N, C-alpha and C positions, 0 to 999 in steps of 0.2 A: 282722743290724738296719738297715743303710745302704739295703740293697736292698730289705727289707719298707715301713722309713720311704717314702720313693721313690715305691715301687709304691703303698703308699696314697695317700700327695701328689695325687695325679692324680685320685682324688677330689676334687666342690666339696664346702662346708666344709657345705652342705644335708645331704648324702648321708654324710660322717660322722658327721656329729649324729645320722643314723637310726643307724649301728655305734655308736655310744653309748648311743640310749635300748635298742637291740634286743641287743646285743650284751656291748659292752664293761661297761655301768652293771651288768646282770643279774649278769656273770662277775664281778664284785671283789665286789659284794656281798652275792650267797648263794652261789655255788659257793665261788670260793678262799676270801671272806671273808676283805681282802685286810684285814691288819691289823684287825678289826674292835675287838678286848680292846682295847689303846691307845687305841684314836681314842675310843671309849665310853665310858671312864676318862678321858681329856681332858675328854671333851665335860660327864658328869655334877658332874664336882670346879671344872671355869668357871660354871661353869652352875648352881649350885644352887638356885634359883630357879624353876628349870622341873621341869616336870608329868617322869617320864618317857615320856611320852607327847610330849611336846614334845622330851622330847632323840630317841629315835625317831625322829621328823620328819624335826630337824633335821640328824642323820647319814645320813638318807636324802636329801637336798639336798646334803650336802658330797659324798656318794660320787657323785652322778650328777654334780654339777660336777666332782669328781673326774676322770672320764672324760672328760667336756668337755674338760679340761684335755689326754688322751693325744691326742682327736682333735686339738684344737686346734694342739697340736705338732706334728703332723706335718703338715696344711695347712699350716703356717707354713714346712714346707721349701723351698715353691713359690707360695708367695704372692707378686705381686706391687706395690709401692709401691701402685700406686691403689688395690686391693684391702686392702691392712693401712688404710689412710687411712679407710675405714668402718668398720674392728673395734677401734683403739685412740687416739684422740683425748689428745692432752696439751696439757692447758691453761695452760700460763704460761713458753710453750718464750723467750719476750723473756726474763722474769724468769728463767731459768734459766741463761741465757747471760749476764748480768747479774751473778747469784751465784757463777758461774763465771769472770770475768774479775775477780772484786773480786783474789783471791789468786793467780790462775792454777787454779787448780782445786777443783773440788765435788767433797764425799765425796756421793755421794746412798748413801741408806741402806732398805734395804730389806727386806720378810719374803716370804714365803714367802705370798702371797696375791691372791688373782684369776689373771688372767694375767701371775705374773711374767715369766716368759721373750719377753715380748711385749714388756714394758720398752726391751729394745735398741733399737727402732726409731727412736729419738729421732733418733740419729744423722742421721736422714733430714732431720729439719727446724730442724739448726742454717745458721747463716745469720752469726755473725761469725766472719769469717779465721781460719782454722788451727783450732777449736775440733773437739775430736775427743770422742767417746765410749771408756770403756772398761767394760769386765766383768774380775772377779776369778770366777775359778771352780775347783774342785778336780776331780782326774780321775778320773773313773769306773776306779772295778777291770777291767770289761770292757772290754778294749780297743776291737772293735770298737763298743761302745752309745758312746764314750768318744769314739771320731773323728765318727762322728753329731752328736752331742748338740754337739761341738765346731762343726763346721763348719754348722750350724742356727742357733747360736748369735754365727756370724760372720757370717752370711751379710749380712743388713740393716745391722750395722756396720761391715763392711769387718772386710778380711783385718786381722792384729795386731790386735784391735780389745778380742782376750778372753787377760787376764796369768793365767798359770796361778798360785796361790796361792803355791807353794818360790819362784815368779821374782818374785815380786810386788815385793820393795823394793826388786830391780836393773832394775826400769823404770819406779819409782817415781823415782829418783834421776834415771833418765836427762830423764824428764820437767820435775821439776825444772829442768834446763837448759836445755831447751828456750824453759822460759817464755812454751808455747800455754795458750791455754784447756782446761781440759776437765772434763768429769766422766764421776766412776769411782764404778761401780754393785758395791754390797755387801750381798749378803743375809746381815743378821743375828741373822734370830730361830732358829740351831741350837742343836740339842745338845750342852750345854759339861760336859765332865770335872774335876771337882773341880780334878785344876791347872791347869787353862785356865779356872776363874770373875773375875769382873775386876770385877765390880757384881752386888747382890743385889737385889731390888725385890720387893716383892706385884704379881702379872700375874697377871691375869682369875683374884682370890681363891684364889692359891697365892703360896710362896714359891716363887722363881724366879732363876735367876742369869744372867750376861750374858757373851760375849765382847767384849770390848775395843777388836777390830780397827779399827772406826770411829773412834772416839773416838781412841785413841794415835796412828795416822797422820796422821789432822786435826790435833791436837798438833802433831806432830814438825811435819810439812812446810808446817804453816802455814795450812790450804785450811776453805774454810766448808764445813759442815755441810748436811747437808738429809735430810725424810723424802718418800721417793715415797708417796705415799694413793693408795691403789684402790681404786674403783670398777667396781661392774657397774653398767650402765646398760639393760642385755637382754641376752640367750642371746648370747655372740660377740660383744658389745662393750665396751670396757670405755674407762674417764676415769681416766688419771692428770695428779697434781695435786703438785710437786715441793714443800712447804713447808720456811722455811730451815731453823732449830735454832738457829744461830749463824754468826758471819760472823770472830770472836774467839777461837778455837778454846783456843790457848795460856794464852789468859788464863780461863777459864772450872774450877770447881774440878772437881776428880776424877769422875766421876760421874756430870756434869751432862749431856753426850752423851747418855751410854750411856742413863739417865731417860729424859731426853726421849723415844729415841728410844721407847722401850719402851710409854710414855703415849700416843704416835700409835697403835704397831703396837694397841695395846689399843683406843683406841676405832676404828682403824676395824676392828678382828674385832666389835667389836659392834652395829655398824652394819649389818655381814653376813658374819656367822659361818658361815655355809657354805662362803665364801671362801679359808677359814686353811686350811694343811694339818695338819689334825687324829691321821692317821696315825704323825705326825711323833713318837716318840718325847720330847717335849721335857722332860721332866719325869722323865725315868728316875733322874737320881742322884741328886737331891732322895727321891725318893722313899723309893730303895735306904737315906738318910743317914736318914729320918724310921724307918724300920722297924729298922734297927741302933738307932736310939736308943729305941725300946721294949720293942725286948728285952732290951736291955742293962739 
């Protein structure tokens, strides 16, 4: 896996987009039909106001963007800082630093939207003394793929910036003792098994459960919490804005922070729906529960 990524990353982004147009997109959408069934179901239920023709067109735009994400991740492996400056823009870095400095920690919640992997590039833009950016990641089952993705994710934010999920609490205690400002990126729109459900709300016209990791951690450590709003300006160019949810997490009502994340993510998706990861079987457990209720 690493050899393949390393080899293909020698191509320019323009060449990789050609690969996306003529190989990856047709292969994923027409040949492999990668998770087409859950993706189409997700789109139909999330946008009941759209016609079937509009849903089909949206699906094709999503899969094309999905192929582009693969190309962009490969290119990111060798991208220089100067090149990254032309492809992702963080619009309010000074505000991010101020939010992080309030409690020496800012938990930034984001979804699988836009190019979430490129958000790790924010580290280079910090000027506040001692400030670091960290990412929470879940180890992949394939060892080769895990090694390649870990190297990729840490490349622009620095060695040690990626914290494996199972080691998270221990590392956070160390960070609190250091008392230096930092941001911690946490993808928070994963599929949730019933036993891990923390908060339930209506999301994209469907009853949806969310994990509570971001809320629980921010309350425990008294960090500020924010949402990463991503927008695609044009192909290969993204704009990321970090918006404060609260700087008083311990005193918010249970579910408030998670609900705010859900509302902001929903709005973000509705602005550019092709940018979200529709292949993710996000509502699996909710639909199984609904089927069981219907059959009982």
